[in-house]
N, C-alpha and C positions, 0 to 999 in steps of 0.2 A: 427576540425578533430584531433583525436588522432593518432599518428604514433608510430611505434616501435622505439627502441633506435637507430637502424641503418637503419630502413626502411625495413629490410629483412623479418619481420614477419607481416607486415601490411596486413590486410584483406580488399581487394578493392571491392569485389563484393557484391551482395545481395541488401538489402534495401537501399533506398536513405540515404545519410549521415544524421545522426541525433545526435546532441550533447545534451546529457541529462543534467539535472540540476546538478550543482556542480560536473561536471565530473572530473575535475582536483583534487578536494578534495577527491572524492571517490577513485581515484587511489592512492592518497597519503596515505590514511589510510588502504586501502585494500592491498597495496604493492604487486602486482602480481609478481611472480618469475617464472623463467624457470622450467618446469616440474611440476608446481603446478596444482591443480584442484579447480575450483571455481564454485559456484552456483549463477546464476543470477535468483533470485526467481520471478522477475517481468520483463520478457523479453521485452514486449511491442514492441517498434520500434527497439529494438536491440542496442541502444546506449551504454549502459554499457557493454554488451557482446563484442561488437566490440572494445571498448576502452581497455578492459582487454586483448583481444587477440592481439591487437596491442602493448601492453605494455610489453609483455613477451611471450616466447615460451611455452605457457601453454594450458590447456584445460578448456572449459566452458560447463556446463550444464545449458541451459536456460529453465525456466519454465514459462508457462502462461496458465491461465484457458480459455483464449480467443482463439478459434480456428483460428480466422482471423489473429491474431498476429503470431501464429505458422506457418500458411500457407505462410504469407508474408515473413517470415524469411528463406524460403527454399534457396534463392539465397545466403544468408550469410553463411548458412550451407555448401553449395557447395564450396564457395570461401575459407572457413576455412580449407579445405583439411583434414577433420577428427577431427579437434580440437573443433568443436562446435556440441553439440547434443541438440535438442529441444524436450521438453516433454510437452504435453497438460495435465495440472493438476493444482490443487490449490497449492499455495506456502506453505500452512500449512503442506503439505505432503512432503516438500523438503528432509527430511532425508530418507523417504521411496523411493523417486525418486532416490536418490543417491545410496542407497543400491540395488535397483532393477537393476541399471546399473553396479553393481559389486564393488561399492566403500563403504568402511566402515567408511571413514572419508574424509574430504575435507579441503583445505587450506584457504578457504574464502567463505563468503556468503554476497551478496549485495541485499538489498531490497529497492525498490522505491515505496512508499505506495500511493495508491489512483488511480484515473482514469488517463489513459494515454492520451497524446495529440491526438493520432489517434482516440481514442474513443470519445473524446470531439468534434473533428472536423467532425465526421461523423453523420449527422443529423439523419440517420435511426437508430442509436443506442439509441437515446433518452436521452442522458446524459445532454444535454445543451439546453437552451431556446433561444440561439442566432438564430438558424435556426429551423423552425418547423419540427417536426418529431414525430413518434410514441412514446408514453410514456413507454419506455422499461427499460433502465438503467441496464440491466443484463450484467455483464462482460463475463459470459459464456452464453450459450443459454438454460440452464436448469432452472427449478423453475419458480415461479411467477414473472411477470413483475411489474413495478411500477404501471401501469394501473390496474393490477389485485389487487394489494394491496390497492390502492385508492378506488376501488369498494367494497372491503370486510371489511376493518378495521373499528373498532368502533371509534367514535369521540374522546373518552377518550384516547385510545391507539394511535391514530394518533397524538393527541396533545403531548403525552409523547415522541413519536418518534422524532417529529420535535423539541421539546424543548431540549431533551437530546443529540441527534445526530447532530442537526443543531445549537444548542446553540442560538435558536431563541426566543427572549423575547415575540414575538407576536404569539407564537405557538398555544395557545388556540383559539383566534379568527380566525387564519388561518384554523385550523381544522374545526371549525364551518362553515366557508365559503365553504370549500371543500365538507363537508357533505351536505350542502344546495344545492350546485351546482350539485352534482351527483344525487340528487333527481329529478332534472329537465332533465338532459341528462348525458350519460356516459362521463367521462373525459378520453380521449384516446390520446391526443397529448400534446407535451411539451408547446406549445403556450397557449393552454386552461388552463393548470395548472398555468403557469406563470401569465396569466391575472387574475385569481382568487386571487392569492397571492397579486398582485399589487393593487387590490381593498381594501386590508386590510393594507398592508405595503406600505406607500407612498415613492416614490423615493426622495432622497435628493442629491443635487449637491455634487459630489466627493465621494459619498458612493457607496458601492457595489449594484448590482441590487437587488430589494426587494425579488426576488424569490431564490436568491443564497443559503441561508441557508436551505430553505425547500428542494431544489433539492439535496443538500449535504446530508441531513438527510435521504431522501428516498433512495438515491444511496447506502449509507453506510448500511442501514438496509436491503435492498434487497439482497445485496451481502455479508452480514454478515462480513463486512470488519474488524471490531474491534476484533471479535473472531478469524478470520483468522490471523490477525497480532499477537495476543497473542500466538496462536498456532505455528505460524512460528518462533517466537523468541525462543520458547522452542525447536522446531525441530532443529534450528541452534545450540543451546547449545548441543544437543545430537550428532550432526554429525561433528562439528568442531574438528579438532585435536589440541593438545596443540600447541600454537603459531598461530593458525588460527585466522583470523580476521572476525568480524561481522561489517558491515557498513549499516546503515539504514537512508534513507532520507524520511522525512515526510513533510506534507504540511498544517496541521492544528493542533490545540492544543490537540484534543482528541487522535490522533495518537501519537503525540510527548510525551504526558503524559504516555502512555502505554510503549513506548520504554524507556523513562527516568526512570520510576519505575522499570521496569524489570532489566535494567542494574545496577541501584542503589542496588536493592535487591541481585543481583548476584555478586556484587563486594565488599561488605562490610562484615566484621567479626562481628557477634553479640556476645556481652559479657554482663555479669551481671553487676549490679550497685555496688557501694561500700557498700550499705546497705544489699546486698543479696549475697548468694554464686554465684560464677561465673557460668554462663550457656553458653554453646557454641551451636550456630546454625550450619547449614551446612557450610562447607568451601567455600569461594568465588570461583566461577567458571570462572569469567572474571576479567580482569584488565582494567579499563577505559582508553581509549586513548583520550577522549574528556571530560573534566570536564564541559564545557559549550557547547551548540550546535554550530555548524559551519554553517554560513549562506552565501548567495551569496554576492558578492561585487556589487558596483553601476554599473559597466560595464556589468555584467551578467544580472542584473535586467533591464537595458536599452535595451539590446538585446533580452531578453526573460522575459516579465512582469510576466509570470506564475511562475517564480522562486522566486518572492519577498518574499513569505512566507515559503520557504524551510528551513528545519533544518536538519543537519546531526549529527548523534551520532555514535560513534565507540567504539569497545572494542576488547580485545584480549583474547582468550580462554587459560586457564591454564589446569593443569592436574587433577583438582578436579572433582569428579563425577558430572554429570548433576543432577540438583535438580528436584523434581516432578513438573509437570506443573499444574498451577492453573489459569484457564482462565475464571472462573465464574464471577469474580468481574467486568470485563470490560463491561458487559451488565446488571449489577444489577439495578433493577427498570424499565427495558425496557422489554416489552413482546418479546418472541421469535417470529421468522417468522411464525412458525406453529401456535402459539397462536393467532397472529394478523390476520392470514388468516381464522381463524375459524368463523369470522363473526361479525356483528355489534351488 
């Protein structure tokens, strides 16, 4: 539990206490201050928002595309006495959310990328194979589900999605097995899909479950998570005031690579070589606060195994203009959701 410096600002109501991954490190780099305004782009169970509100007499706008999370946060909103506002939206729109609330700049943005514990633990959402449930995986309730995708996508596209977004070396045989199975009966539950993958990828002692990477790939694809992340980073660049902080926590290499590349591009000065006239690119818009990613310590991993792969990167905004957003590269070689749903 995070508490205010003197306990006077602590927010006690609302959601059950939830300590998010790398909470102390997030607060250290975000550095909430009295009178500041902060965007929690991935509200989830409210852990970061509560910690920020407890750390300073500030305000938070929490954003989540999952209506369930927004509804569950009503108690925390009431307990915050006007310091917390929740908005149902995608975090890629975080700058527009802030401006719609009357704010042209903010003091900090925090993003916790990926599926939340609440979503993983609710079988009906279909994110996990630990408990059987409908093959859904949608963070919001709009658009095609994972079951819809499995029923429509071509074997080739399915293999590409699993290989690129799941980093699964058995992607092609998994795709063949799924296409073969759906020809016999619709694949509509998490256990069905996990069982199909298990027939291709055999479990090994100490290794992750054989279906983990396939489920990751489908979840990322259905929710367009990598495009959302790239767009959210650009939106943070646009809305942060000089001196404002961006803090991002990721959980696998695809996400971390996008954050690392973005911050590297936005924090270095491009100059010509000694063999050619000097050429200047855009002025850097961020100053790195973390040269290397910050990870959890052994104590946090022991208390929360889901934290073991977490990486935190942070940077501080300066006064340079925001650079044009380029999000096309993050999905290069992977079909769009619309293309994949067009059929086999």
